[in-house]
C-alpha positions in Angstrom: 74.2 54.8 113.3 71.4 57.1 114.1 70.4 59.8 111.6 71.0 62.4 114.2 74.9 61.6 113.5 75.2 61.1 110.1 78.3 62.5 108.9 79.1 63.8 112.5 82.7 62.3 112.3 83.2 62.7 108.7 82.1 65.7 107.1 84.4 68.9 107.4 84.0 72.5 106.5 81.7 72.0 103.5 78.9 71.2 106.0 78.8 75.0 106.9 79.2 76.8 103.6 78.9 80.3 105.2 81.8 79.4 107.9 83.7 77.5 105.1 83.8 80.7 102.8 85.2 83.2 105.7 87.7 80.8 106.6 88.8 80.2 103.1 88.7 84.0 102.5 91.1 84.5 105.3 93.4 81.9 104.0 93.2 83.8 100.6 94.1 87.1 102.3 97.0 85.6 104.0 98.3 84.0 100.9 98.0 87.2 98.6 98.8 89.7 101.2 101.8 91.0 103.3 101.5 90.9 107.1 103.4 93.5 108.9 101.5 93.7 112.1 103.9 93.0 114.9 101.5 90.6 117.1 101.2 88.3 114.1 103.2 85.6 112.4 102.7 82.5 110.2 102.7 79.0 111.9 104.1 75.9 110.6 101.8 73.0 109.3 103.1 71.1 112.3 101.5 73.8 114.6 98.4 74.1 112.6 97.9 70.2 112.9 98.8 69.8 116.7 96.3 72.7 117.4 93.6 71.4 115.1 93.9 67.9 116.7 91.6 65.7 118.5 92.8 67.1 121.8 90.0 69.7 121.5 87.8 67.0 122.9 89.8 66.6 126.2 89.1 68.5 129.4 91.9 68.5 132.0 92.3 70.8 135.4 95.3 71.1 137.4 98.9 70.3 137.1 100.2 67.4 135.0 99.8 64.1 136.7 97.7 65.6 139.4 94.6 66.3 137.3 90.9 66.6 138.6 89.8 64.5 135.6 90.7 61.0 134.5 91.7 59.9 131.1 94.9 62.4 131.4 97.7 60.0 130.3 98.3 61.7 127.1 97.3 65.3 128.0 100.0 64.8 130.8 102.6 63.8 128.4 102.0 66.7 126.2 102.0 69.3 128.7 104.9 68.1 130.2 106.7 68.1 126.8 105.9 71.8 126.5 107.1 72.6 129.9 110.3 70.8 129.4 110.7 72.4 126.0 109.9 75.9 127.6 112.5 75.7 130.3 115.2 74.1 127.9 114.6 77.1 125.4 114.9 79.8 128.0 117.3 78.5 130.3 115.0 78.4 133.5 114.1 75.9 136.0 110.0 76.4 136.0 107.3 77.1 133.3 103.6 77.2 133.3 102.3 76.6 129.6 98.6 76.9 130.5 97.9 80.5 130.1 95.4 81.1 127.4 97.2 84.4 126.3 100.0 86.8 127.3 97.4 88.9 129.3 96.1 85.7 131.2 99.9 84.8 132.2 100.2 88.4 133.3 97.1 88.4 135.4 97.8 85.0 136.9 101.5 86.1 138.0 99.7 89.5 139.6 97.4 87.3 141.2 99.8 84.9 142.7 102.5 87.2 143.9 100.4 90.4 144.7 97.5 91.7 146.9 94.6 93.8 145.5 95.4 97.4 145.8 99.2 96.5 145.6 101.2 99.3 143.7 102.8 98.2 140.3 105.3 100.4 138.1 104.8 99.6 134.5 105.3 101.5 131.1 102.4 103.7 129.7 100.8 102.4 126.7 101.5 105.8 125.1 105.2 105.1 125.3 105.0 101.5 124.4 103.7 99.5 127.1 101.0 96.7 127.1 97.4 97.3 128.3 97.6 94.3 130.6 100.2 96.0 132.6 97.7 98.3 134.1 95.7 100.4 131.5 92.6 101.7 133.5 90.2 100.0 131.3 91.8 96.5 132.3 91.4 94.5 135.6 94.8 95.3 136.4 94.3 98.9 136.2 91.2 98.5 138.5 92.7 96.0 141.0 96.0 97.4 141.6 97.6 100.8 142.2 99.2 101.7 138.9 102.1 103.9 138.5 103.6 104.4 134.9 106.9 105.4 133.4 107.4 106.6 129.9 110.5 107.2 127.8 112.8 110.3 127.6 111.6 112.9 125.3 115.0 113.4 123.5 116.0 109.7 122.9 112.4 108.2 123.2 114.0 105.3 125.4 113.5 104.1 128.9 115.4 106.6 131.3 116.4 104.5 134.2 117.3 107.5 136.2 113.7 108.6 136.1 112.2 105.3 136.6 114.4 104.8 139.9 112.9 108.2 140.8 109.4 107.0 140.3 110.2 103.6 141.9 111.4 104.9 145.1 108.5 107.4 145.3 105.8 104.9 144.7 107.5 101.7 146.3 106.0 99.3 143.9 105.6 95.5 144.8 106.5 95.0 141.0 108.0 96.5 138.3 107.0 95.3 134.7 109.3 95.7 131.8 108.6 95.0 128.2 105.6 96.2 126.2 103.8 96.0 122.8 105.5 98.9 120.9 108.9 99.5 122.3 111.6 98.9 119.6 114.8 98.8 121.8 116.6 96.4 124.0 115.9 96.8 127.6 118.4 97.1 130.4 117.3 94.1 132.6 120.2 94.3 135.0 119.7 97.9 135.7 115.9 97.3 136.2 116.6 94.5 138.6 119.0 97.0 140.6 115.7 99.3 140.9 113.6 96.6 141.8 115.9 95.3 144.5 116.3 99.0 146.1 112.5 99.6 146.0 111.8 96.1 147.5 109.8 94.9 144.2 109.5 92.0 142.1 110.9 92.4 138.4 108.4 90.9 135.7 109.5 90.9 132.3 106.9 90.5 129.6 109.1 89.6 126.6 106.2 88.7 124.1 107.6 90.7 121.5 111.1 89.6 121.5 111.0 86.1 123.0 112.3 84.4 119.8 115.4 86.9 119.9 116.1 86.1 123.5 115.7 82.3 122.8 118.5 82.6 120.3 121.0 84.8 121.9 120.0 87.9 119.9 118.4 90.3 122.5 119.4 90.6 126.4 118.2 87.7 128.3 115.9 88.7 131.2 117.2 85.8 133.4 118.9 86.0 135.8 117.5 89.4 136.4 113.8 88.9 136.3 112.0 87.3 139.1 109.4 86.1 136.5 109.1 86.2 132.9 106.0 86.0 130.7 105.6 85.8 126.9 103.0 84.7 124.2 103.9 81.8 122.2 103.1 83.6 118.7 104.5 86.6 117.6 108.5 85.8 117.5 107.8 82.4 118.5 105.8 81.4 115.4 103.4 79.2 117.5 99.9 78.7 118.9 98.2 81.5 120.3 98.7 81.2 124.0 101.1 82.4 126.8 103.6 81.0 129.2 105.1 82.1 132.5 108.6 81.3 133.5 110.7 81.5 136.7 113.6 80.3 138.6 112.9 80.5 142.3 111.0 77.2 143.6 109.2 79.5 146.4 107.4 81.1 143.8 106.0 78.2 142.3 103.0 77.4 144.3 101.9 81.0 144.1 102.1 81.6 140.3 100.6 78.3 139.6 97.7 78.8 141.5 97.4 82.3 140.3 96.8 81.0 136.9 94.9 77.8 138.0 92.3 78.4 139.5 93.1 82.1 139.8 92.4 83.5 136.3 91.5 80.5 134.3 90.0 77.2 134.5 90.4 74.0 132.4 93.6 73.9 130.0 93.0 74.5 126.3 94.9 71.2 125.6 95.0 71.8 122.0 96.6 75.1 122.4 99.3 73.6 124.7 100.1 71.0 121.9 100.6 73.9 119.5 102.8 75.5 122.2 104.8 72.3 122.4 105.0 72.1 118.6 106.4 75.7 118.3 108.8 75.3 121.3 110.2 72.2 119.5 110.8 74.2 116.3 112.3 77.0 118.4 114.9 74.5 119.6 116.2 73.7 116.2 119.1 75.3 114.7 117.2 76.8 111.8 115.0 79.0 114.3 118.4 80.9 115.1 118.8 81.6 111.3 115.3 82.9 111.3 115.8 85.5 114.0 118.9 86.9 112.5 117.0 87.3 109.4 114.1 88.9 111.3 116.4 91.5 112.8 118.4 92.0 109.5 114.9 92.6 107.5 113.6 94.8 110.3 116.6 97.1 110.2 116.5 97.1 106.4 112.7 98.1 106.4 113.6 100.9 108.8 116.5 102.1 107.0 114.6 102.2 103.8 111.7 104.1 105.4 114.0 106.5 106.7 115.5 107.2 103.6 112.1 107.7 101.9 111.8 110.6 104.6 109.8 108.9 107.2 110.9 109.3 110.7 111.7 106.0 112.7 110.9 106.4 116.5 114.2 106.0 118.4 116.1 106.1 115.1 115.9 102.1 114.6 115.2 99.0 116.1 116.7 96.2 118.2 113.9 93.8 117.7 111.4 92.7 114.8 109.2 95.7 115.5 109.4 99.4 114.7 107.4 102.5 115.1 107.0 105.0 112.1 106.2 108.8 112.6 103.7 109.7 110.1 104.0 113.4 111.0 106.2 114.0 108.0 103.6 112.9 105.6 100.7 114.8 107.1 98.5 111.6 107.6 97.3 109.7 110.7 97.7 106.5 111.5 94.0 105.4 110.9 94.1 106.5 107.3 97.5 105.2 106.4 96.4 101.9 107.9 93.4 101.6 105.8 95.1 102.6 102.5 97.8 100.2 103.0 95.3 97.4 103.7 93.7 98.1 100.4 97.0 97.8 98.9 97.5 94.4 100.4 99.8 95.4 103.3 98.4 94.6 106.7 99.8 97.2 109.4 98.2 98.9 112.6 98.0 102.3 113.7 99.7 103.2 116.9 100.7 105.9 119.2 104.2 107.3 119.2 105.9 108.7 122.5 104.4 112.1 123.1 101.8 111.8 120.4 99.6 114.8 120.1 97.0 112.7 118.5 94.3 110.5 119.9 94.6 106.7 119.9 91.8 106.3 117.5 93.7 108.6 115.0 97.3 108.3 116.2 100.6 109.8 114.4 102.3 106.4 114.1 102.1 103.0 112.4 103.7 99.8 114.0 105.4 97.5 111.6 107.2 94.1 112.1 109.4 91.8 110.2 108.3 88.7 111.8 105.8 87.3 109.2 107.5 88.3 106.1 110.6 86.7 107.3 108.9 83.4 108.0 107.6 83.6 104.5 110.7 84.1 103.2 111.5 87.4 102.4 114.8 88.9 102.5 116.4 92.4 102.9 115.4 93.3 99.0 111.9 92.2 99.6 111.6 94.4 102.7 113.1 97.4 100.7 110.5 96.7 98.1 107.7 96.8 100.8 109.3 100.1 102.2 108.9 101.6 98.8 105.3 100.5 98.5 104.6 102.1 101.8 106.1 105.3 100.8 104.0 105.4 97.6 100.9 104.7 99.5 101.4 107.2 102.2 102.2 110.0 99.4 98.6 109.4 98.0 96.4 107.4 100.3 93.3 108.5 98.3 94.6 107.5 94.8 92.7 104.5 94.0 94.5 103.7 90.7 98.0 104.0 92.4 97.0 101.7 95.3 95.6 99.1 92.7 98.8 99.1 90.9 100.6 98.4 94.3 98.2 95.8 95.2 98.8 93.8 91.9 102.7 94.0 92.8 102.0 92.7 96.2 100.1 89.8 94.8 102.9 89.0 92.4 105.6 88.9 95.3 103.3 86.8 97.2 103.0 84.2 94.5 106.7 84.0 94.6 106.6 82.9 98.3 103.6 80.7 98.5 102.4 79.6 102.1 100.1 76.5 102.9 
């Protein structure tokens, strides 16, 4: 063998010490700390191996069995398996598993079903919406005419009467439901009635509650939504990527073309394999047990934080995520998140509805029970986590107290090892 290729097929991470050190450092961070960020979870060894497989070598474009490149026999089998599992899991007729992310899934649907400049009605990021639904900094915000709805000031929940008034005034071509920081179940039937009255498509982005939908623990977007998008990580515990789902065959060519070649090129086939793996896991009975525990744990965490004197936005949660109002503590989300990270608790700062603070230093934190539940934590562990959070927020600059909590976090993590 040429010396140019010596060790090429046999040497692993040790060939790159700097990279190896960073990756192993991230492994230690995950092993020794508690993940409470709603957009994260912990995948199985199966998903890791599928996504880290030789499929990374294969390039394919187009739909299964209609590729532009040869050598796609196994690529077709893998993608078809992911499609079949997605349709079975969510009870729909059609699925596209190629999107590299949830944002790409959304962008592909927009491109396929809308024209540039068409009006869209979506939830404001400040109220819990997602940036890919029309934030001014995104292509969606630039290419379409965006009207945004929020939540009721008193209930902090979606007000369908207000939303209907906005829809009839703006006459959107698409209404988008779902977001990144809305903790309550959504009335999809009511939204579909408004969409029909306004002459709009209804798109549901269920990225943060897809696992609950799959297991019957959250209202199902179908048959009300024209199209549903989701990520495959978060509550699905899988590879990072997106999926688009629908039932109306007349939309198929437009959605598929919107994704490829509309917004992306060749498929990340190793990612599709990771999606197939997690979708297969989600079809197993134990996935329902996981989601039931996720809900129970989230509610236990929210209740314990409330009892400690922190306000939970909307008063609770119907999903695995919640928003915590830090105003009673007189600390902003950026300071709180940094202090909690030093204590081994990974969270993210977040705006709360009608926040008087800027996004860089908002009044809230977004928390989730997803990853901790995957790790094996139960109600007792999440009550303990709530007490740690309370202690940190009472003294975010107390290095000794934070160090003591950090040691307690390590001990708990050692009882629930990963990888």
